[in-house]
N, C-alpha and C positions, 0 to 999 in steps of 0.2 A: 522586450525579451526578458523572461524570468531569470532571476539570478541563480547561479549554481551554488548550492549550499551543501557542505559536507554532511550535515545532519538531515538533509531532505530525504523523505521516504520515496520520492520519485526517482526514476532512472535518470542519471545525469548525461549519459552518452550511450551510443551504440556499442562502443568498446566495453563499457561496464556491463551491458546486457550480455555480451559474449563471455565476459569473465564470470559473471554470475552463473551462466549456464554450466560452466565447468565445475561449479561447487554444488549443484543441485543434487540432493539425494535421489536415487532412482526408485526406491521402494518406501512404503510406509514404515517398515521396520527401522529404516535409517532416518526417517523424518523426526526431527526434534520439536517438542512442544505441541500445542493444540490437541491435547490428549482426547478430549471429548469428540472433536471432529475426526481424529484418526480412528478412534474406536468405532464410531458409527459408519464411517466410510469403509473400513475394513469389512464390516458385516455386509454392507450393501454390495461390495465388490465380490465377496465370496459367494453370496446368494446368487448374483447374476451369473457368475461362472458356473455354479452348480446346475443352474437351469439352462445354461447354454444360450442366454439371452444378452442383449445389449443392456448396459447400465441405463437407468433412468436419466433424464436430463438433470444436470446439476448446476446449482447457482452458488458461487462463493462470494461472500460480501464482507467488507471490512476495510480498514485503512490500507493505503498502499504499502508495499514492501514486506507483507507478512507471509507470502508464500502461496498466493492463489494460482499463479502460473505454474509453480513447482508441483502443486497438487494435480493440476490438469495433466502434466506430463507423467506423473506417477500413475494416474488412472489409465492412461494409454498404455503404459508399460505393464500394469497389472492385468489389463484385458488383452494384451498382445495385439494391440491395434495401432494403426497409423494415426498420427495427430496432425491436423491442419490448423494453423493459428492465423487469426486476423484480429481486427479491433473495430469497435463501433464506428469511429470517424472514418475508417478506411473504406467502409462499404457505402458508396454513394448511389449506385445504380443497381436495380434488380438484376441486371445482367451479370454484375460482378458476383453476387451471391449465387445466382443460378449456376455459374461455372464451377463454383466451389462445391455446391451441394451435389451436382450430378457426377462429380469426380470422387465422392466419398464411397468407400467400399462398405460391405456389411460389418457393422460393429465399430466403424471408425469414429474418431473423436474430432468434433469441430469445436475449437476453443475461440471464443469471442471475448477479448478483453475490453474493458470500458463499455460494456453492453448497454449501459444506460444512455449512451450517446448515439445509439442507432437512429437513423432517420426514420420518420413515421412510415414511409412507403416500404422500406426494407423490413421493418418490424412486422408489418401486416403480411408481407410476402413470406415471412418466416413461420407464421402461425400454422398453416396446413402442413408445412414441412415437419414441424415439431410434433404435431398431433396425429397426422395421418400418413406421414412420410410420402408426400406427393406435393407438387406445386403446379399451379395454373399459370402458364406463361403465355402472354399475349403477343402475337406477331402481327405485323402490318398495322395500319391505322384506318380510322374512319369506317366506311362501309365495307372495307376489305379486312377488317380486324378479325382475327380468329384466336380462340383460346385453345391451347394445347395442354392436355393433362400429362404431366411427366412424373412417373413413379420414381421413388428414391429408395436406396438401400436403407435399412434401419441403422441409424447412427445415434450417437450420444452428443448432445450439445452441452458444452461446459461453458457457462457464462461467469465472468468476474466483474465486480463493480465495487466502487468505493462509495456509491450512493444508491443503496437499495431502494430508498424512498422515491428516487427519480424514475424507477422502472414503472411502466404502465401496468395496471392490474391484469389485463389480458396476457401480457408477456410473462409476468411473474407467475401467474396461475398455471402456466404450461410447464413449469419446472416441477419435477417430482421430489428432488432432494435439495434442501437448503442448509448451508453451513456458514455460520458466522465465525470469522477469524478475529481473535482478540490480540492485544499487545502481549508480547512474550515477557516472562519473568527473567530476572537477571540470571537465575540458575540455568534456565533453558538457553539463553544467549551465551552463557559461559561454555556450554557444551557445543554450541554451533561454532563459536570462535575456535575452540580446540580442534574440532573436525576440519574446519576450513584451513587452519594452520598446518594440519597434517598433510592435506592435499597440496598446499603451497610450499611444503618443506620449510616452514617458518618455525623458529625456535621460540616457543612461548611457554612460560610456566603458568601454573594455576592462578597465581595472584595477578599476573599480567593479563590473562584472559578475562578475569573478573573485572579488572580496571576498564578494559575495553567494553565489556558487556554492560557495565554500569552506566556508560555514557552513550549507549546505542539507542536510547529512547524506545526500548521495547520492540525494536524492529530488526530482523535478521539482515535485511539489505544494508542498513546503516552499520551494523556490526561488521559485516564483511568489508565495507568501504573503509571503516576506521582501521581495521586490521591491515589493509593494504598500505595505508599511510604510515601506520606505526612500524610495519615491516620495513618500509623504505628508510625511515628514520633510524631504526635499529641497525640496519646494514651499514649505514654511513657513520653513525655515532656510537654504536654499542656492540660492534662485532656480531651483529645479527641476533643478539640475545634480547628477548622481550620479557621484562619483568614489570613490576608495579611502577617503579621510578621511570623507566624508559617509556612505558605507555603513557604515563601522566605527562611527562615532559613533551612527548611528541604531540599529544592532543592539545596541550596548552598552546603550543606553537601554532596549531591549526585553528585556535580560537574556540575550542570546545571545552567548556568547563566541567567540573566533576558532577554536575547535574545533567550533562548532555545538552546544555543550552549554548547557542552561538550568539553572535552580535545581534541578529534580527530578533531573536527571542528576548534578549535583555532590553533592547530598544523598545520592543512592544510593551513589556512590563513597565519600563521607565516612563514611557509616554502616558500610560494610564495613570500612573502615580503622580508624576511631576506636572504634566499638562492638564490632566483632567481630575486632579485631586483624588485619585483612586477609583474613579468611576462612580456609577455606571456611565458608559459611553458607547455609542453606536459604532459598529465595525466600519461603517463608511467614513466616519470622522477619523478613526484610527488610521485607515488606509490613506486618507488624504494627508494626514499629519506625517506619516512615515514615508509617503511617496511610494506606496506599494499597491498592488492590485488587491481588491477585496478577496478574490478567490485564493490568492497566495496566503493571506492571513487565515482564512477560514479552513482551507484544506491542509496547509503545511505548517502552520504555527500553532493555532489554537488547540488542535486535538491533544497534543502532548502536554501543553500547559494546563488544560482542563483535567487531564488524567492525573497529573501530579499535584493538582490542587492549588496552583499558583493563581489561577483566575476562576471566576464564576460567571455564568450567564444568567442574566435576569431579563425581564420583559423590557427594561429600559436600556439594556446593553451589557457590556462587559465590565466587570469590576475586579480589582486586584484584591487577593486574599492576604492574610497576615504573612504567609510563607513567602510571598513575593517581596514584601517589605524587608523581611529578614535577609532574603537572598541579596538584595541590593544595598543592604545596610542603611535603610531609611526608617525613621520612627513613624509608625502609623499616625495619621491625623485623627484628632478628636472629631466628634460630630459637628461641633461648632466650626472648627478649622476647615472642615470639608466645604463649608458654604462660602469661605473667603477665597479671594484670588491667591494662587500659590506663588511663592517667591521662587522664580525660576533660577535665581542666582545662587540658591542654596546648593552646595555640592552634593553629589551622590556618594555615600560611603563615609 
């Protein structure tokens, strides 16, 4: 079972999903960040409405927690349509998808999260639905098998994926609009924290919002999660007032440092430096040493460390950069020292 991390970009629980739903902006006007995506999507939505047509199929891709689901709901709201949500792993049989597709009305939105995890049979069943708005459904078996052609209402499929490269070419080519979501700036996250605080009736000043935003790893979902923890701390320890000191103290208690790193991140960097002399080292070896799943390191740890320049990827594996040594207070090894066994008794810091 994967560990629950405060700085994980993935949803931690169903309760958190419900909580995040209450914080979602309903329109692109209220959506903070991703300016290029918002501008292009605004034009596409307005053009579709002017022509009285359904929006083209849309694919959002990028790291988790950046607002792909939020944008799907905004599209439905902008088009005045009903949205039906599901995920790739949840669709196991063609009958499941058939039931969803036949219940979609004209212009409705079908949102499939983790679309790269669709089974092959479901993906192939989806092709004619996306292209021709019809499906061929086989009933009975053997010599009694019959194919029934079922027409569908024109709908918009909105797909979300963290691994666009894992999508098959036939599925990818059936999307008309592609939008890549990037990590947010501290300034954008600052605005998101202030907006969420207003909705939650939390008292946070600009400096406190910036302190939370700085540690949110460029991810709105993490920013909102940190805000909840800081709000709880402030209500018990600081009369509900969130400033720089209160936010810093609360997040230090949660194990999140001023770089937004937690124990797993620091252990990851420490292992590369102390055990593997700064690298390069393969991710499988790191996973075995840390007793973690490879997917956990690749999907939940490395992206932010790469973005911040703490590590680099080479053909031979991962290596620690100078900033990682500075963070941990370790003197970088010389080229000769890298070839010698490392003294694991040497303290960090």
